[in-house]
C-alpha positions as CSV (number, residue, x, y, z in Angstrom):
1,M,47.5,144.8,68.4
2,K,44.1,143.2,68.9
3,E,43.1,139.8,67.7
4,K,39.6,138.5,67.1
5,T,38.3,135.6,69.1
6,S,35.1,134.0,69.8
7,I,33.7,133.0,73.2
8,T,30.4,131.3,74.2
9,L,28.6,132.7,77.2
10,S,25.3,131.8,78.8
11,S,22.4,134.1,77.9
12,D,22.0,135.4,81.5
13,L,25.7,136.3,81.7
14,L,25.6,138.0,78.3
15,A,22.5,140.0,79.4
16,Q,24.5,141.2,82.4
17,V,27.5,142.2,80.2
18,D,25.2,144.1,77.9
19,K,23.5,145.9,80.9
20,K,26.9,146.9,82.5
21,A,28.5,147.8,79.2
22,G,25.7,150.1,78.4
23,S,25.2,151.9,75.1
24,T,28.6,153.6,75.2
25,R,30.9,150.5,75.2
26,S,31.0,147.4,73.1
27,R,30.8,144.0,74.6
28,S,34.5,143.5,73.5
29,A,35.6,146.7,75.2
30,F,33.7,145.8,78.4
31,I,35.1,142.3,78.6
32,E,38.6,143.5,77.8
33,E,38.4,146.0,80.7
34,I,37.1,143.4,83.1
35,L,39.9,140.9,82.1
36,R,42.6,143.7,82.5
37,E,41.2,144.5,85.9
38,Y,41.2,140.8,86.9
39,F,44.9,140.3,85.8
40,R,45.9,143.6,87.6
41,E,44.3,142.3,90.8
42,K,46.0,138.9,90.5
43,H,49.4,140.7,90.0
44,R,48.7,142.9,93.1
45,Q,47.8,139.8,95.1
46,A,51.0,138.0,94.1
47,I,53.1,141.0,95.1
48,H,51.3,141.2,98.4
49,Q,51.8,137.5,99.1
50,R,55.5,137.8,98.3
51,D,55.8,140.8,100.7
52,V,54.0,138.9,103.5
53,E,56.3,136.0,103.0
54,L,59.4,138.2,103.1
55,I,58.1,140.0,106.3
56,N,57.3,136.7,108.0
57,A,60.7,135.2,107.0
58,N,62.5,138.2,108.5
59,G,60.1,139.0,111.4
60,D,62.6,138.5,114.2
61,Y,65.2,140.8,112.6
62,L,62.6,143.4,111.8
63,N,61.2,143.4,115.3
64,R,64.7,143.8,116.8
65,E,65.4,146.7,114.4
66,A,62.1,148.3,115.5
67,M,62.9,148.0,119.1
68,D,66.3,149.5,118.6
69,V,64.8,152.5,116.8
70,L,62.3,153.0,119.6
71,R,65.1,153.3,122.1
72,Y,66.2,156.5,120.4
73,Q,62.8,158.1,120.3
74,A,62.5,161.2,122.5
75,P,59.6,161.2,125.0
76,I,56.7,163.4,124.1
77,D,55.2,165.8,126.7
78,Y,51.5,166.0,126.2
79,S,50.8,168.0,129.4
80,G,50.6,171.4,127.7
81,T,48.4,170.5,124.8
82,E,44.6,171.0,125.1
């Protein structure tokens, strides 16, 4: 459901909105698209930040696991490939 609202923008910003929206989209559609994109990016950033915090909090354990896995890796012979 859409709701009507009113915002006040400076004339130079409104001119940019009109230019970017073009003749195929309304101002409202353009602004709604930009706001959705903004909130999607904020959500992605929050997930990324949470992931980085989890990795950092568990870094020692993850490094030990990686080293353990590497011990089982078979050596690769590159001598016959050219």
